[in-house]
N, CA, C and O atoms as a GROMACS GRO file, in nm:
protein
  564
    1MET      N    1   0.681  -3.666   4.528
    1MET     CA    2   0.641  -3.528   4.512
    1MET      C    3   0.734  -3.454   4.417
    1MET      O    4   0.691  -3.369   4.338
    2ARG      N    5   0.859  -3.487   4.427
    2ARG     CA    6   0.956  -3.418   4.344
    2ARG      C    7   0.929  -3.445   4.195
    2ARG      O    8   0.944  -3.355   4.113
    3TYR      N    9   0.890  -3.564   4.159
    3TYR     CA   10   0.859  -3.600   4.022
    3TYR      C   11   0.738  -3.522   3.972
    3TYR      O   12   0.738  -3.475   3.858
    4ALA      N   13   0.635  -3.507   4.055
    4ALA     CA   14   0.514  -3.433   4.017
    4ALA      C   15   0.548  -3.287   3.993
    4ALA      O   16   0.492  -3.225   3.902
    5GLY      N   17   0.636  -3.230   4.070
    5GLY     CA   18   0.677  -3.092   4.051
    5GLY      C   19   0.745  -3.071   3.918
    5GLY      O   20   0.719  -2.972   3.849
    6ASN      N   21   0.832  -3.164   3.881
    6ASN     CA   22   0.899  -3.156   3.751
    6ASN      C   23   0.799  -3.172   3.639
    6ASN      O   24   0.811  -3.106   3.535
    7SER      N   25   0.703  -3.257   3.658
    7SER     CA   26   0.600  -3.279   3.557
    7SER      C   27   0.519  -3.152   3.535
    7SER      O   28   0.487  -3.118   3.421
    8ASN      N   29   0.486  -3.082   3.642
    8ASN     CA   30   0.413  -2.956   3.631
    8ASN      C   31   0.496  -2.851   3.557
    8ASN      O   32   0.443  -2.773   3.478
    9LYS      N   33   0.626  -2.851   3.583
    9LYS     CA   34   0.715  -2.756   3.514
    9LYS      C   35   0.720  -2.786   3.365
    9LYS      O   36   0.719  -2.694   3.282
   10VAL      N   37   0.724  -2.913   3.330
   10VAL     CA   38   0.728  -2.952   3.189
   10VAL      C   39   0.598  -2.910   3.121
   10VAL      O   40   0.600  -2.856   3.010
   11VAL      N   41   0.485  -2.936   3.187
   11VAL     CA   42   0.355  -2.900   3.130
   11VAL      C   43   0.347  -2.747   3.114
   11VAL      O   44   0.302  -2.697   3.011
   12LEU      N   45   0.391  -2.674   3.216
   12LEU     CA   46   0.390  -2.528   3.209
   12LEU      C   47   0.481  -2.479   3.097
   12LEU      O   48   0.445  -2.386   3.024
   13HIS      N   49   0.597  -2.540   3.083
   13HIS     CA   50   0.690  -2.502   2.976
   13HIS      C   51   0.628  -2.529   2.839
   13HIS      O   52   0.636  -2.445   2.750
   14LEU      N   53   0.565  -2.644   2.823
   14LEU     CA   54   0.500  -2.677   2.696
   14LEU      C   55   0.384  -2.582   2.667
   14LEU      O   56   0.364  -2.540   2.553
   15LEU      N   57   0.309  -2.548   2.770
   15LEU     CA   58   0.198  -2.456   2.754
   15LEU      C   59   0.248  -2.317   2.711
   15LEU      O   60   0.192  -2.257   2.620
   16LEU      N   61   0.351  -2.268   2.776
   16LEU     CA   62   0.408  -2.137   2.740
   16LEU      C   63   0.466  -2.138   2.599
   16LEU      O   64   0.450  -2.042   2.525
   17THR      N   65   0.532  -2.247   2.564
   17THR     CA   66   0.586  -2.260   2.428
   17THR      C   67   0.473  -2.257   2.326
   17THR      O   68   0.484  -2.192   2.222
   18GLY      N   69   0.366  -2.328   2.355
   18GLY     CA   70   0.250  -2.330   2.266
   18GLY      C   71   0.188  -2.192   2.249
   18GLY      O   72   0.153  -2.153   2.138
   19VAL      N   73   0.176  -2.119   2.359
   19VAL     CA   74   0.120  -1.983   2.353
   19VAL      C   75   0.210  -1.893   2.269
   19VAL      O   76   0.162  -1.814   2.188
   20MET      N   77   0.341  -1.905   2.289
   20MET     CA   78   0.435  -1.823   2.212
   20MET      C   79   0.428  -1.856   2.063
   20MET      O   80   0.431  -1.765   1.980
   21LEU      N   81   0.418  -1.982   2.029
   21LEU     CA   82   0.406  -2.022   1.889
   21LEU      C   83   0.275  -1.970   1.830
   21LEU      O   84   0.272  -1.926   1.715
   22PHE      N   85   0.168  -1.977   1.907
   22PHE     CA   86   0.038  -1.928   1.861
   22PHE      C   87   0.044  -1.777   1.833
   22PHE      O   88  -0.005  -1.731   1.731
   23LEU      N   89   0.104  -1.702   1.924
   23LEU     CA   90   0.117  -1.557   1.905
   23LEU      C   91   0.204  -1.523   1.784
   23LEU      O   92   0.173  -1.430   1.709
   24ALA      N   93   0.311  -1.598   1.765
   24ALA     CA   94   0.398  -1.577   1.648
   24ALA      C   95   0.321  -1.606   1.520
   24ALA      O   96   0.334  -1.534   1.421
   25ALA      N   97   0.241  -1.712   1.521
   25ALA     CA   98   0.162  -1.748   1.403
   25ALA      C   99   0.059  -1.639   1.374
   25ALA      O  100   0.037  -1.605   1.257
   26CYS      N  101  -0.005  -1.586   1.478
   26CYS     CA  102  -0.103  -1.478   1.459
   26CYS      C  103  -0.038  -1.355   1.400
   26CYS      O  104  -0.093  -1.292   1.309
   27SER      N  105   0.080  -1.320   1.450
   27SER     CA  106   0.153  -1.205   1.398
   27SER      C  107   0.190  -1.225   1.252
   27SER      O  108   0.178  -1.134   1.170
   28SER      N  109   0.234  -1.346   1.220
   28SER     CA  110   0.271  -1.378   1.083
   28SER      C  111   0.149  -1.371   0.991
   28SER      O  112   0.158  -1.323   0.878
   29MET      N  113   0.036  -1.420   1.040
   29MET     CA  114  -0.087  -1.416   0.959
   29MET      C  115  -0.132  -1.272   0.939
   29MET      O  116  -0.181  -1.238   0.831
   30GLN      N  117  -0.118  -1.186   1.040
   30GLN     CA  118  -0.155  -1.046   1.027
   30GLN      C  119  -0.066  -0.978   0.924
   30GLN      O  120  -0.113  -0.900   0.842
   31HIS      N  121   0.064  -1.008   0.928
   31HIS     CA  122   0.158  -0.951   0.831
   31HIS      C  123   0.123  -0.996   0.689
   31HIS      O  124   0.126  -0.916   0.596
   32ALA      N  125   0.090  -1.123   0.673
   32ALA     CA  126   0.051  -1.176   0.542
   32ALA      C  127  -0.076  -1.108   0.492
   32ALA      O  128  -0.089  -1.078   0.374
   33SER      N  129  -0.170  -1.086   0.582
   33SER     CA  130  -0.295  -1.019   0.546
   33SER      C  131  -0.268  -0.875   0.502
   33SER      O  132  -0.325  -0.828   0.404
   34MET      N  133  -0.180  -0.805   0.575
   34MET     CA  134  -0.144  -0.668   0.538
   34MET      C  135  -0.077  -0.665   0.400
   34MET      O  136  -0.104  -0.576   0.319
   35ASN      N  137   0.012  -0.761   0.375
   35ASN     CA  138   0.079  -0.767   0.244
   35ASN      C  139  -0.020  -0.792   0.132
   35ASN      O  140  -0.010  -0.733   0.024
   36LYS      N  141  -0.115  -0.879   0.156
   36LYS     CA  142  -0.218  -0.907   0.054
   36LYS      C  143  -0.301  -0.782   0.028
   36LYS      O  144  -0.330  -0.750  -0.087
   37LYS      N  145  -0.339  -0.712   0.134
   37LYS     CA  146  -0.416  -0.588   0.119
   37LYS      C  147  -0.337  -0.484   0.042
   37LYS      O  148  -0.392  -0.412  -0.041
   38LEU      N  149  -0.206  -0.475   0.068
   38LEU     CA  150  -0.122  -0.380  -0.004
   38LEU      C  151  -0.118  -0.416  -0.152
   38LEU      O  152  -0.134  -0.330  -0.238
   39ARG      N  153  -0.095  -0.543  -0.180
   39ARG     CA  154  -0.088  -0.587  -0.321
   39ARG      C  155  -0.219  -0.555  -0.394
   39ARG      O  156  -0.215  -0.506  -0.507
   40LEU      N  157  -0.333  -0.582  -0.331
   40LEU     CA  158  -0.462  -0.554  -0.394
   40LEU      C  159  -0.485  -0.404  -0.411
   40LEU      O  160  -0.538  -0.360  -0.513
   41GLN      N  161  -0.444  -0.325  -0.312
   41GLN     CA  162  -0.461  -0.180  -0.319
   41GLN      C  163  -0.375  -0.122  -0.432
   41GLN      O  164  -0.421  -0.036  -0.507
   42LEU      N  165  -0.250  -0.169  -0.443
   42LEU     CA  166  -0.163  -0.120  -0.550
   42LEU      C  167  -0.215  -0.162  -0.687
   42LEU      O  168  -0.206  -0.085  -0.783
   43GLN      N  169  -0.268  -0.283  -0.698
   43GLN     CA  170  -0.325  -0.328  -0.825
   43GLN      C  171  -0.443  -0.240  -0.865
   43GLN      O  172  -0.456  -0.202  -0.982
   44SER      N  173  -0.528  -0.207  -0.769
   44SER     CA  174  -0.644  -0.121  -0.798
   44SER      C  175  -0.599   0.018  -0.839
   44SER      O  176  -0.653   0.076  -0.933
   45TYR      N  177  -0.500   0.071  -0.770
   45TYR     CA  178  -0.447   0.203  -0.803
   45TYR      C  179  -0.387   0.202  -0.944
   45TYR      O  180  -0.417   0.288  -1.026
   46ASP      N  181  -0.302   0.103  -0.970
   46ASP     CA  182  -0.239   0.091  -1.102
   46ASP      C  183  -0.343   0.081  -1.212
   46ASP      O  184  -0.330   0.144  -1.317
   47HIS      N  185  -0.446   0.003  -1.189
   47HIS     CA  186  -0.552  -0.017  -1.288
   47HIS      C  187  -0.622   0.117  -1.317
   47HIS      O  188  -0.649   0.149  -1.433
   48ALA      N  189  -0.652   0.193  -1.213
   48ALA     CA  190  -0.718   0.323  -1.232
   48ALA      C  191  -0.633   0.415  -1.319
   48ALA      O  192  -0.684   0.480  -1.410
   49VAL      N  193  -0.503   0.420  -1.291
   49VAL     CA  194  -0.414   0.509  -1.367
   49VAL      C  195  -0.397   0.459  -1.510
   49VAL      O  196  -0.411   0.536  -1.605
   50ARG      N  197  -0.368   0.330  -1.525
   50ARG     CA  198  -0.345   0.274  -1.660
   50ARG      C  199  -0.464   0.296  -1.752
   50ARG      O  200  -0.447   0.323  -1.871
   51TRP      N  201  -0.584   0.284  -1.698
   51TRP     CA  202  -0.704   0.294  -1.781
   51TRP      C  203  -0.763   0.434  -1.783
   51TRP      O  204  -0.875   0.454  -1.829
   52GLY      N  205  -0.687   0.532  -1.731
   52GLY     CA  206  -0.725   0.671  -1.748
   52GLY      C  207  -0.831   0.723  -1.652
   52GLY      O  208  -0.886   0.831  -1.675
   53ASP      N  209  -0.861   0.650  -1.546
   53ASP     CA  210  -0.956   0.699  -1.446
   53ASP      C  211  -0.876   0.779  -1.342
   53ASP      O  212  -0.868   0.740  -1.225
   54LEU      N  213  -0.819   0.890  -1.386
   54LEU     CA  214  -0.722   0.964  -1.305
   54LEU      C  215  -0.784   1.030  -1.181
   54LEU      O  216  -0.715   1.049  -1.081
   55GLU      N  217  -0.911   1.064  -1.186
   55GLU     CA  218  -0.975   1.120  -1.068
   55GLU      C  219  -0.981   1.015  -0.956
   55GLU      O  220  -0.981   1.050  -0.838
   56GLU      N  221  -0.984   0.889  -0.993
   56GLU     CA  222  -0.991   0.780  -0.895
   56GLU      C  223  -0.864   0.773  -0.809
   56GLU      O  224  -0.867   0.720  -0.699
   57MET      N  225  -0.752   0.827  -0.859
   57MET     CA  226  -0.627   0.827  -0.781
   57MET      C  227  -0.648   0.893  -0.645
   57MET      O  228  -0.586   0.854  -0.546
   58TYR      N  229  -0.734   0.992  -0.641
   58TYR     CA  230  -0.755   1.069  -0.518
   58TYR      C  231  -0.834   0.991  -0.413
   58TYR      O  232  -0.832   1.027  -0.296
   59ALA      N  233  -0.903   0.886  -0.454
   59ALA     CA  234  -0.976   0.801  -0.359
   59ALA      C  235  -0.880   0.714  -0.276
   59ALA      O  236  -0.920   0.662  -0.172
   60PHE      N  237  -0.757   0.700  -0.321
   60PHE     CA  238  -0.658   0.617  -0.252
   60PHE      C  239  -0.576   0.697  -0.149
   60PHE      O  240  -0.499   0.639  -0.072
   61VAL      N  241  -0.593   0.828  -0.148
   61VAL     CA  242  -0.516   0.914  -0.057
   61VAL      C  243  -0.580   0.909   0.081
   61VAL      O  244  -0.702   0.914   0.095
   62LYS      N  245  -0.495   0.900   0.182
   62LYS     CA  246  -0.543   0.891   0.320
   62LYS      C  247  -0.624   1.015   0.356
   62LYS      O  248  -0.576   1.128   0.340
   63PRO      N  249  -0.746   0.995   0.404
   63PRO     CA  250  -0.828   1.111   0.442
   63PRO      C  251  -0.770   1.180   0.565
   63PRO      O  252  -0.746   1.116   0.667
   64ASP      N  253  -0.749   1.309   0.554
   64ASP     CA  254  -0.695   1.388   0.665
   64ASP      C  255  -0.774   1.518   0.677
   64ASP      O  256  -0.722   1.626   0.646
   65GLY      N  257  -0.894   1.509   0.721
   65GLY     CA  258  -0.975   1.629   0.741
   65GLY      C  259  -1.033   1.683   0.612
   65GLY      O  260  -1.138   1.637   0.567
   66GLU      N  261  -0.964   1.781   0.552
   66GLU     CA  262  -1.016   1.845   0.432
   66GLU      C  263  -0.997   1.756   0.309
   66GLU      O  264  -0.893   1.692   0.293
   67PRO      N  265  -1.099   1.751   0.223
   67PRO     CA  266  -1.086   1.670   0.102
   67PRO      C  267  -0.983   1.729   0.006
   67PRO      O  268  -0.964   1.850  -0.001
   68LEU      N  269  -0.917   1.641  -0.067
   68LEU     CA  270  -0.819   1.687  -0.166
   68LEU      C  271  -0.891   1.751  -0.284
   68LEU      O  272  -1.000   1.708  -0.324
   69ARG      N  273  -0.829   1.853  -0.337
   69ARG     CA  274  -0.885   1.916  -0.456
   69ARG      C  275  -0.836   1.839  -0.578
   69ARG      O  276  -0.716   1.822  -0.600
   70ILE      N  277  -0.932   1.791  -0.657
   70ILE     CA  278  -0.898   1.719  -0.779
   70ILE      C  279  -0.876   1.823  -0.888
   70ILE      O  280  -0.965   1.903  -0.917
   71PRO      N  281  -0.758   1.823  -0.950
   71PRO     CA  282  -0.730   1.924  -1.052
   71PRO      C  283  -0.822   1.911  -1.173
   71PRO      O  284  -0.868   1.802  -1.208
   72GLU      N  285  -0.846   2.023  -1.234
   72GLU     CA  286  -0.928   2.024  -1.356
   72GLU      C  287  -0.843   1.976  -1.473
   72GLU      O  288  -0.721   1.987  -1.471
   73GLY      N  289  -0.909   1.925  -1.573
   73GLY     CA  290  -0.841   1.887  -1.696
   73GLY      C  291  -0.791   1.744  -1.702
   73GLY      O  292  -0.728   1.704  -1.800
   74LEU      N  293  -0.818   1.665  -1.598
   74LEU     CA  294  -0.769   1.526  -1.600
   74LEU      C  295  -0.835   1.444  -1.711
   74LEU      O  296  -0.777   1.346  -1.759
   75GLU      N  297  -0.954   1.484  -1.752
   75GLU     CA  298  -1.022   1.411  -1.861
   75GLU      C  299  -0.950   1.430  -1.994
   75GLU      O  300  -0.972   1.355  -2.088
   76ASN      N  301  -0.863   1.532  -2.002
   76ASN     CA  302  -0.786   1.559  -2.123
   76ASN      C  303  -0.653   1.483  -2.125
   76ASN      O  304  -0.582   1.485  -2.225
   77VAL      N  305  -0.620   1.414  -2.014
   77VAL     CA  306  -0.494   1.341  -2.003
   77VAL      C  307  -0.517   1.196  -2.043
   77VAL      O  308  -0.614   1.133  -2.000
   78ARG      N  309  -0.428   1.144  -2.125
   78ARG     CA  310  -0.432   1.003  -2.163
   78ARG      C  311  -0.300   0.939  -2.125
   78ARG      O  312  -0.194   0.980  -2.172
   79VAL      N  313  -0.305   0.837  -2.039
   79VAL     CA  314  -0.184   0.765  -1.999
   79VAL      C  315  -0.148   0.669  -2.111
   79VAL      O  316  -0.231   0.590  -2.156
   80THR      N  317  -0.022   0.677  -2.157
   80THR     CA  318   0.023   0.591  -2.266
   80THR      C  319   0.112   0.477  -2.218
   80THR      O  320   0.127   0.377  -2.288
   81ALA      N  321   0.172   0.492  -2.099
   81ALA     CA  322   0.256   0.386  -2.042
   81ALA      C  323   0.263   0.403  -1.891
   81ALA      O  324   0.262   0.515  -1.839
   82TYR      N  325   0.269   0.290  -1.821
   82TYR     CA  326   0.276   0.289  -1.675
   82TYR      C  327   0.370   0.177  -1.636
   82TYR      O  328   0.340   0.059  -1.656
   83GLU      N  329   0.487   0.214  -1.581
   83GLU     CA  330   0.592   0.116  -1.555
   83GLU      C  331   0.651   0.130  -1.415
   83GLU      O  332   0.718   0.230  -1.386
   84PRO      N  333   0.627   0.031  -1.327
   84PRO     CA  334   0.693   0.036  -1.196
   84PRO      C  335   0.844   0.030  -1.214
   84PRO      O  336   0.896  -0.055  -1.286
   85LEU      N  337   0.915   0.123  -1.149
   85LEU     CA  338   1.061   0.128  -1.158
   85LEU      C  339   1.128   0.053  -1.044
   85LEU      O  340   1.240   0.003  -1.059
   86THR      N  341   1.060   0.045  -0.932
   86THR     CA  342   1.114  -0.026  -0.816
   86THR      C  343   1.007  -0.118  -0.760
   86THR      O  344   0.887  -0.098  -0.781
   87THR      N  345   1.053  -0.219  -0.690
   87THR     CA  346   0.959  -0.300  -0.616
   87THR      C  347   0.918  -0.221  -0.492
   87THR      O  348   0.977  -0.118  -0.461
   88VAL      N  349   0.819  -0.269  -0.424
   88VAL     CA  350   0.775  -0.203  -0.302
   88VAL      C  351   0.887  -0.213  -0.199
   88VAL      O  352   0.936  -0.322  -0.170
   89THR      N  353   0.927  -0.099  -0.143
   89THR     CA  354   1.035  -0.094  -0.046
   89THR      C  355   0.978  -0.052   0.088
   89THR      O  356   0.913   0.052   0.099
   90GLU      N  357   1.003  -0.133   0.191
   90GLU     CA  358   0.952  -0.100   0.323
   90GLU      C  359   1.036   0.012   0.382
   90GLU      O  360   1.158   0.000   0.396
   91GLU      N  361   0.969   0.122   0.416
   91GLU     CA  362   1.036   0.237   0.476
   91GLU      C  363   1.053   0.217   0.625
   91GLU      O  364   1.163   0.231   0.679
   92GLN      N  365   0.946   0.184   0.691
   92GLN     CA  366   0.943   0.155   0.832
   92GLN      C  367   0.817   0.072   0.855
   92GLN      O  368   0.748   0.039   0.759
   93ASP      N  369   0.788   0.041   0.977
   93ASP     CA  370   0.673  -0.043   1.006
   93ASP      C  371   0.545   0.017   0.947
   93ASP      O  372   0.508   0.130   0.979
   94LYS      N  373   0.481  -0.058   0.861
   94LYS     CA  374   0.352  -0.022   0.801
   94LYS      C  375   0.360   0.098   0.708
   94LYS      O  376   0.260   0.166   0.686
   95ARG      N  377   0.478   0.124   0.652
   95ARG     CA  378   0.496   0.229   0.552
   95ARG      C  379   0.583   0.174   0.440
   95ARG      O  380   0.684   0.109   0.465
   96VAL      N  381   0.543   0.199   0.316
   96VAL     CA  382   0.621   0.152   0.202
   96VAL      C  383   0.634   0.264   0.099
   96VAL      O  384   0.559   0.362   0.099
   97ARG      N  385   0.732   0.246   0.012
   97ARG     CA  386   0.762   0.344  -0.094
   97ARG      C  387   0.769   0.267  -0.226
   97ARG      O  388   0.809   0.150  -0.230
   98ARG      N  389   0.730   0.335  -0.333
   98ARG     CA  390   0.738   0.276  -0.467
   98ARG      C  391   0.752   0.388  -0.569
   98ARG      O  392   0.694   0.495  -0.553
   99ARG      N  393   0.830   0.363  -0.675
   99ARG     CA  394   0.849   0.459  -0.784
   99ARG      C  395   0.791   0.400  -0.912
   99ARG      O  396   0.812   0.283  -0.944
  100VAL      N  397   0.716   0.484  -0.984
  100VAL     CA  398   0.653   0.442  -1.109
  100VAL      C  399   0.677   0.548  -1.215
  100VAL      O  400   0.668   0.668  -1.187
  101LYS      N  401   0.708   0.504  -1.337
  101LYS     CA  402   0.722   0.597  -1.450
  101LYS      C  403   0.590   0.597  -1.527
  101LYS      O  404   0.538   0.493  -1.566
  102ILE      N  405   0.538   0.718  -1.548
  102ILE     CA  406   0.413   0.734  -1.622
  102ILE      C  407   0.439   0.819  -1.744
  102ILE      O  408   0.493   0.930  -1.734
  103GLN      N  409   0.402   0.768  -1.859
  103GLN     CA  410   0.406   0.848  -1.982
  103GLN      C  411   0.261   0.884  -2.015
  103GLN      O  412   0.170   0.802  -2.002
  104TYR      N  413   0.242   1.007  -2.058
  104TYR     CA  414   0.107   1.055  -2.084
  104TYR      C  415   0.111   1.164  -2.190
  104TYR      O  416   0.217   1.215  -2.227
  105LEU      N  417  -0.006   1.198  -2.237
  105LEU     CA  418  -0.019   1.311  -2.326
  105LEU      C  419  -0.151   1.380  -2.298
  105LEU      O  420  -0.244   1.321  -2.244
  106HIS      N  421  -0.157   1.507  -2.337
  106HIS     CA  422  -0.283   1.580  -2.334
  106HIS      C  423  -0.344   1.562  -2.472
  106HIS      O  424  -0.280   1.588  -2.574
  107ARG      N  425  -0.468   1.519  -2.474
  107ARG     CA  426  -0.534   1.483  -2.600
  107ARG      C  427  -0.532   1.598  -2.701
  107ARG      O  428  -0.526   1.575  -2.822
  108ASP      N  429  -0.536   1.721  -2.652
  108ASP     CA  430  -0.540   1.834  -2.743
  108ASP      C  431  -0.401   1.876  -2.792
  108ASP      O  432  -0.391   1.965  -2.877
  109ARG      N  433  -0.295   1.814  -2.740
  109ARG     CA  434  -0.159   1.852  -2.781
  109ARG      C  435  -0.083   1.737  -2.846
  109ARG      O  436   0.001   1.760  -2.933
  110GLN      N  437  -0.111   1.615  -2.807
  110GLN     CA  438  -0.048   1.496  -2.863
  110GLN      C  439   0.104   1.497  -2.850
  110GLN      O  440   0.176   1.452  -2.939
  111VAL      N  441   0.153   1.550  -2.738
  111VAL     CA  442   0.296   1.547  -2.707
  111VAL      C  443   0.314   1.458  -2.586
  111VAL      O  444   0.258   1.484  -2.480
  112VAL      N  445   0.393   1.351  -2.601
  112VAL     CA  446   0.413   1.256  -2.491
  112VAL      C  447   0.508   1.316  -2.388
  112VAL      O  448   0.615   1.366  -2.423
  113LYS      N  449   0.468   1.308  -2.262
  113LYS     CA  450   0.550   1.355  -2.151
  113LYS      C  451   0.570   1.240  -2.055
  113LYS      O  452   0.496   1.142  -2.057
  114THR      N  453   0.672   1.252  -1.970
  114THR     CA  454   0.704   1.147  -1.873
  114THR      C  455   0.715   1.210  -1.735
  114THR      O  456   0.768   1.320  -1.719
  115LEU      N  457   0.665   1.139  -1.635
  115LEU     CA  458   0.684   1.181  -1.497
  115LEU      C  459   0.717   1.059  -1.412
  115LEU      O  460   0.684   0.946  -1.448
  116ILE      N  461   0.783   1.084  -1.301
  116ILE     CA  462   0.814   0.979  -1.204
  116ILE      C  463   0.722   1.001  -1.084
  116ILE      O  464   0.724   1.106  -1.020
  117ASP      N  465   0.642   0.901  -1.055
  117ASP     CA  466   0.547   0.907  -0.944
  117ASP      C  467   0.610   0.841  -0.822
  117ASP      O  468   0.626   0.719  -0.818
  118GLU      N  469   0.647   0.922  -0.723
  118GLU     CA  470   0.703   0.872  -0.596
  118GLU      C  471   0.586   0.846  -0.503
  118GLU      O  472   0.526   0.940  -0.451
  119GLN      N  473   0.553   0.720  -0.482
  119GLN     CA  474   0.437   0.684  -0.402
  119GLN      C  475   0.479   0.644  -0.261
  119GLN      O  476   0.571   0.565  -0.242
  120LEU      N  477   0.409   0.700  -0.161
  120LEU     CA  478   0.428   0.662  -0.022
  120LEU      C  479   0.294   0.606   0.027
  120LEU      O  480   0.190   0.672   0.017
  121TRP      N  481   0.299   0.485   0.081
  121TRP     CA  482   0.178   0.417   0.128
  121TRP      C  483   0.195   0.383   0.275
  121TRP      O  484   0.304   0.352   0.322
  122GLU      N  485   0.082   0.390   0.347
  122GLU     CA  486   0.084   0.362   0.491
  122GLU      C  487  -0.040   0.281   0.528
  122GLU      O  488  -0.150   0.305   0.477
  123TYR      N  489  -0.019   0.184   0.617
  123TYR     CA  490  -0.131   0.101   0.663
  123TYR      C  491  -0.199   0.169   0.780
  123TYR      O  492  -0.133   0.208   0.876
  124ASP      N  493  -0.331   0.182   0.773
  124ASP     CA  494  -0.411   0.240   0.881
  124ASP      C  495  -0.474   0.126   0.959
  124ASP      O  496  -0.560   0.054   0.908
  125ASP      N  497  -0.430   0.109   1.085
  125ASP     CA  498  -0.481   0.000   1.169
  125ASP      C  499  -0.630   0.012   1.196
  125ASP      O  500  -0.701  -0.088   1.202
  126THR      N  501  -0.678   0.134   1.214
  126THR     CA  502  -0.819   0.155   1.246
  126THR      C  503  -0.908   0.113   1.129
  126THR      O  504  -1.008   0.043   1.149
  127MET      N  505  -0.873   0.155   1.008
  127MET     CA  506  -0.953   0.124   0.890
  127MET      C  507  -0.912  -0.009   0.826
  127MET      O  508  -0.980  -0.059   0.736
  128GLU      N  509  -0.799  -0.065   0.872
  128GLU     CA  510  -0.744  -0.189   0.819
  128GLU      C  511  -0.730  -0.183   0.666
  128GLU      O  512  -0.776  -0.270   0.593
  129GLN      N  513  -0.665  -0.074   0.623
  129GLN     CA  514  -0.649  -0.051   0.480
  129GLN      C  515  -0.522   0.030   0.455
  129GLN      O  516  -0.479   0.106   0.541
  130TRP      N  517  -0.464   0.014   0.336
  130TRP     CA  518  -0.349   0.092   0.293
  130TRP      C  519  -0.398   0.218   0.223
  130TRP      O  520  -0.495   0.215   0.148
  131PHE      N  521  -0.328   0.329   0.250
  131PHE     CA  522  -0.360   0.456   0.185
  131PHE      C  523  -0.232   0.520   0.135
  131PHE      O  524  -0.125   0.503   0.192
  132ARG      N  525  -0.247   0.592   0.026
  132ARG     CA  526  -0.137   0.675  -0.022
  132ARG      C  527  -0.130   0.797   0.069
  132ARG      O  528  -0.233   0.859   0.096
  133THR      N  529  -0.010   0.833   0.117
  133THR     CA  530   0.002   0.945   0.210
  133THR      C  531   0.054   1.072   0.144
  133THR      O  532   0.053   1.178   0.205
  134ASN      N  533   0.100   1.061   0.022
  134ASN     CA  534   0.141   1.182  -0.050
  134ASN      C  535   0.045   1.202  -0.167
  134ASN      O  536  -0.018   1.106  -0.212
  135PRO      N  537   0.034   1.325  -0.217
  135PRO     CA  538  -0.063   1.350  -0.324
  135PRO      C  539  -0.025   1.279  -0.454
  135PRO      O  540   0.093   1.255  -0.481
  136PRO      N  541  -0.126   1.247  -0.534
  136PRO     CA  542  -0.098   1.189  -0.668
  136PRO      C  543  -0.018   1.288  -0.753
  136PRO      O  544  -0.013   1.407  -0.723
  137PRO      N  545   0.042   1.238  -0.859
  137PRO     CA  546   0.125   1.326  -0.944
  137PRO      C  547   0.040   1.428  -1.019
  137PRO      O  548  -0.079   1.408  -1.043
  138GLU      N  549   0.106   1.536  -1.055
  138GLU     CA  550   0.041   1.637  -1.139
  138GLU      C  551   0.085   1.614  -1.284
  138GLU      O  552   0.203   1.589  -1.311
  139PHE      N  553  -0.008   1.622  -1.373
  139PHE     CA  554   0.019   1.601  -1.516
  139PHE      C  555   0.034   1.738  -1.582
  139PHE      O  556  -0.064   1.797  -1.628
  140SER      N  557   0.157   1.787  -1.586
  140SER     CA  558   0.183   1.920  -1.639
  140SER      C  559   0.152   1.927  -1.789
  140SER      O  560   0.155   1.826  -1.860
  141LYS      N  561   0.122   2.046  -1.832
  141LYS     CA  562   0.087   2.066  -1.974
  141LYS      C  563   0.206   2.091  -2.058
  141LYS      O  564   0.193   2.109  -2.179
   0.00000   0.00000   0.00000
C-alpha cells in the first residue's frame, strides 16, 4: 500500500507540473500575440502618417465616449520625414511609450518644421487591440 501511495503522489506531482507548464505556455503565447498586435498596429499607424493620411491617426486613439475632433487643414500638411527615436518602451503592464520625430511642411508655405511625437499605447483586453491613449500631434503653422 505504501508503494501505491507514493505512486499516486508522483502522478499528482507530474499532473500539477504539466498544468503549470501549460498555463505558463498559454501566458507566453498571449504575450507573443499582444506583441504581434502591437507591432502591426504601430506599422499601420506609421504608414498612415508617412503617406500623409493624417486624419487616419485619429482612428488609432482609444475611444472614450466623445469622438475626437479632427483639426482642419491636415490636407495641407505634407510629412517629409518620419523617424522613430526610441524603441518601444514598456511603461507598465499592457502600456508602452514611443518617441518619433516627424518633419513636415504646409504645402502653401514650404517651410519644413519638426515635432516630436510622444506616443502612449495601451492594450484593451475587451477589444483585444492596442490603442493610442494620448492625442495625435498637432502640426503647427
